[in-house]
C-alpha positions as CSV (number, residue, x, y, z in Angstrom):
1,X,101.5,-195.6,-48.7
2,X,103.8,-193.1,-50.3
3,X,101.3,-190.4,-49.9
4,X,100.8,-191.2,-46.3
5,X,104.6,-191.0,-45.7
6,X,104.7,-187.6,-47.4
7,X,101.9,-186.3,-45.2
8,X,103.6,-187.6,-42.2
9,X,106.8,-185.9,-43.2
10,X,105.1,-182.6,-43.7
11,X,103.4,-182.9,-40.3
12,X,106.7,-183.7,-38.7
13,X,108.3,-180.6,-40.3
14,X,105.6,-178.3,-39.2
15,X,105.9,-179.6,-35.6
16,X,109.7,-179.2,-35.7
17,X,109.4,-175.6,-37.0
18,X,106.8,-174.7,-34.4
19,X,109.0,-176.2,-31.7
20,X,111.9,-174.0,-32.9
21,X,109.9,-170.8,-32.8
22,X,108.4,-171.5,-29.4
23,X,111.7,-172.6,-27.9
24,X,113.1,-169.1,-27.3
25,X,114.0,-168.5,-23.7
26,X,111.3,-165.8,-23.1
27,X,111.8,-164.4,-19.6
28,X,109.8,-161.8,-17.7
29,X,111.3,-160.0,-14.8
30,X,110.8,-156.9,-12.7
31,X,113.6,-154.3,-12.2
32,X,116.2,-155.6,-9.7
33,X,114.7,-159.2,-10.1
34,X,116.6,-162.3,-11.2
35,X,116.4,-164.5,-14.2
36,X,117.9,-167.9,-15.1
37,X,118.9,-169.0,-18.5
38,X,121.0,-171.5,-20.4
39,X,124.1,-170.6,-22.5
40,X,125.7,-172.8,-25.1
41,X,129.2,-174.2,-24.7
42,X,129.3,-175.2,-28.4
43,X,127.8,-172.1,-30.1
44,X,126.9,-168.5,-29.5
45,X,124.1,-167.4,-27.2
46,X,122.3,-164.1,-27.8
47,X,120.8,-162.0,-25.0
48,X,118.2,-159.3,-25.8
49,X,116.0,-156.9,-23.7
50,X,112.7,-155.9,-25.3
51,X,112.5,-152.1,-25.8
52,X,115.9,-151.6,-24.3
53,X,119.6,-152.2,-24.8
54,X,122.1,-154.1,-22.7
55,X,125.0,-151.9,-21.7
56,X,127.1,-154.4,-19.9
57,X,127.2,-157.7,-17.8
58,X,128.9,-157.6,-14.5
59,X,130.4,-160.7,-12.8
60,X,133.4,-161.7,-10.7
61,X,134.4,-164.6,-13.0
62,X,133.1,-166.2,-16.2
63,X,133.9,-168.9,-18.8
64,X,132.2,-166.9,-21.5
65,X,133.4,-164.1,-23.8
66,X,130.8,-161.3,-24.0
67,X,130.4,-159.1,-27.1
68,X,128.0,-156.2,-27.1
69,X,126.5,-155.3,-30.5
70,X,126.5,-151.5,-30.9
71,X,123.7,-151.4,-33.4
72,X,121.1,-153.6,-31.5
73,X,122.3,-153.4,-27.9
74,X,122.2,-157.2,-27.8
75,X,125.0,-159.3,-26.1
76,X,126.5,-162.4,-27.5
77,X,128.0,-165.1,-25.3
78,X,130.7,-167.4,-26.6
79,X,132.2,-170.2,-24.4
80,X,136.0,-169.8,-24.0
81,X,136.6,-173.5,-24.0
82,X,138.3,-173.7,-20.6
83,X,137.2,-176.1,-17.8
84,X,134.0,-174.8,-16.3
85,X,134.7,-172.9,-13.1
86,X,131.3,-173.6,-11.7
87,X,128.1,-175.4,-13.0
88,X,126.4,-172.1,-12.8
89,X,127.5,-168.5,-13.1
90,X,125.9,-165.4,-11.5
91,X,126.1,-161.8,-12.2
92,X,124.1,-158.7,-13.2
93,X,122.8,-157.3,-16.5
94,X,122.7,-153.5,-16.7
95,X,120.5,-151.9,-19.3
96,X,120.8,-148.4,-20.9
97,X,117.5,-147.5,-19.2
98,X,119.2,-148.0,-15.9
99,X,117.5,-151.3,-15.1
100,X,119.6,-153.9,-13.2
101,X,118.7,-157.6,-13.4
102,X,120.4,-160.4,-11.6
103,X,121.1,-163.5,-13.6
104,X,122.0,-167.2,-13.1
105,X,123.7,-168.7,-16.2
106,X,123.7,-172.5,-16.7
107,X,126.2,-173.7,-19.4
108,X,124.9,-176.5,-21.6
109,X,126.1,-178.4,-24.6
110,X,124.4,-177.9,-27.9
111,X,122.5,-175.0,-29.4
112,X,120.3,-172.9,-27.3
113,X,117.7,-170.3,-28.3
114,X,117.9,-166.5,-27.9
115,X,117.3,-165.2,-24.4
116,X,114.6,-162.5,-24.7
117,X,114.0,-160.5,-21.6
118,X,110.9,-158.5,-20.9
119,X,111.2,-156.0,-18.0
120,X,108.0,-155.1,-16.2
121,X,107.7,-151.6,-15.0
122,X,106.4,-150.5,-11.6
123,X,102.7,-151.5,-11.4
124,X,103.0,-153.2,-14.7
125,X,103.7,-149.9,-16.5
126,X,107.0,-149.3,-18.4
127,X,109.2,-146.8,-16.7
128,X,110.4,-145.3,-20.0
129,X,108.8,-145.8,-23.3
130,X,111.9,-145.6,-25.4
131,X,114.9,-145.8,-23.0
132,X,118.2,-145.0,-24.8
133,X,121.5,-143.3,-24.6
134,X,123.5,-141.8,-27.3
135,X,127.0,-142.6,-28.4
136,X,129.6,-142.3,-25.6
137,X,132.0,-139.3,-25.9
138,X,135.6,-140.0,-25.2
139,X,136.2,-140.6,-21.5
140,X,132.5,-141.4,-20.8
141,X,132.9,-143.8,-17.8
142,X,130.5,-146.4,-16.5
143,X,130.1,-144.4,-13.3
144,X,129.1,-141.3,-15.2
145,X,126.7,-143.4,-17.3
146,X,125.0,-144.8,-14.2
147,X,124.9,-141.3,-12.7
148,X,123.2,-139.8,-15.8
149,X,120.8,-142.7,-16.3
150,X,119.6,-142.4,-12.7
151,X,118.9,-138.6,-13.3
152,X,117.0,-139.3,-16.4
153,X,114.8,-141.8,-14.7
154,X,114.0,-139.5,-11.8
155,X,113.2,-136.5,-14.0
156,X,111.0,-138.7,-16.3
157,X,109.0,-140.0,-13.3
158,X,108.6,-136.6,-11.7
159,X,108.0,-134.4,-14.7
160,X,107.2,-136.4,-17.8
161,X,105.4,-139.7,-17.4
162,X,101.7,-139.3,-17.4
163,X,101.8,-135.7,-18.5
164,X,100.8,-134.4,-22.0
165,X,103.4,-132.7,-24.1
166,X,102.8,-128.9,-24.1
167,X,102.6,-126.7,-27.2
168,X,105.4,-124.6,-28.6
169,X,108.1,-124.5,-31.1
170,X,110.4,-127.4,-31.8
171,X,113.3,-127.4,-29.3
172,X,111.4,-125.3,-26.8
173,X,112.8,-125.7,-23.2
174,X,109.8,-126.2,-20.9
175,X,111.6,-126.4,-17.6
176,X,115.1,-126.8,-16.1
177,X,115.8,-129.0,-13.1
178,X,119.1,-128.7,-11.3
179,X,120.9,-131.0,-8.9
180,X,124.4,-131.4,-7.5
181,X,126.7,-131.3,-10.5
182,X,124.0,-131.5,-13.2
183,X,121.1,-129.7,-14.9
184,X,118.3,-131.4,-16.8
185,X,116.3,-129.5,-19.4
186,X,112.8,-130.7,-20.4
187,X,112.4,-130.0,-24.1
188,X,109.8,-130.5,-26.8
189,X,110.5,-132.1,-30.2
190,X,107.9,-131.3,-32.9
191,X,107.2,-132.9,-36.2
192,X,106.1,-130.5,-39.0
193,X,103.9,-131.4,-42.0
194,X,105.8,-134.6,-42.5
195,X,106.6,-137.5,-40.1
196,X,109.9,-137.1,-38.2
197,X,112.4,-139.4,-36.6
198,X,113.8,-137.7,-33.4
199,X,117.4,-138.9,-32.8
200,X,119.2,-138.5,-29.6
201,X,122.3,-137.4,-31.5
202,X,120.5,-134.2,-32.4
203,X,120.8,-133.0,-28.8
204,X,124.3,-134.1,-28.0
205,X,127.0,-131.4,-27.5
206,X,129.8,-130.4,-25.2
207,X,128.9,-131.2,-21.6
208,X,125.9,-133.4,-22.4
209,X,125.8,-136.6,-20.3
210,X,122.6,-138.2,-21.5
211,X,119.6,-137.7,-23.8
212,X,116.2,-139.4,-23.6
213,X,113.5,-139.2,-26.2
214,X,110.1,-140.4,-25.1
215,X,108.9,-141.2,-28.7
216,X,111.4,-141.3,-31.5
217,X,109.0,-141.8,-34.4
218,X,106.5,-138.9,-34.8
219,X,103.6,-138.6,-37.1
220,X,103.0,-135.3,-38.9
221,X,102.2,-132.6,-36.3
222,X,103.0,-134.8,-33.4
223,X,105.2,-133.8,-30.5
224,X,107.2,-135.6,-27.8
225,X,109.2,-135.0,-24.6
226,X,113.0,-134.9,-24.7
227,X,115.3,-134.8,-21.6
228,X,118.8,-133.5,-21.9
229,X,121.2,-133.9,-18.9
230,X,124.3,-131.7,-18.8
231,X,127.1,-131.6,-16.3
232,X,127.8,-128.4,-14.4
């Protein structure tokens, strides 16, 4: 009888653990789509975008404090404890890759699982393999960030995605594309005889608005595209 109870306890524990793992709020959405998720009024709720970073949440009013983690790009929501303004909140999530997602937040009591968002690219293909933006210089406003991100996306679609990386030395400028108030340079980053981590910070300097590296981790001899956007 005791052995049976032990076995039953083990089975119950396994089921409980499995339920916890599978309980994450895994959501898939297209750019400009809308998601719905639950946020805890008694704990902290984490929001994360796969392969991207959350830059900010936009809403007219909220009962939640929103903290952005500079290392991971995740956002943590903490209930402020006031009387709920509305049974649901609506707003927008803006990612560093320039993707905007509408959201409907439902406050609930108790612990909720992490909200993990997967963004589908056009025709099921990711728009940018490694979307990222380097550290903001002083005075780098949200308007400038959106402006620069839109340029990166357009340049990547027109000149990078689906094209092989040309040969040449590390840092070679393959092409320059100019627009009103900006110039984007297409560059090549090359790994030598050893693997290399290509960091956006390597390309930042005076006047640089945004940097995008298609593949940050390179094997020995491998190369990747880099887009550097500068203001005129």
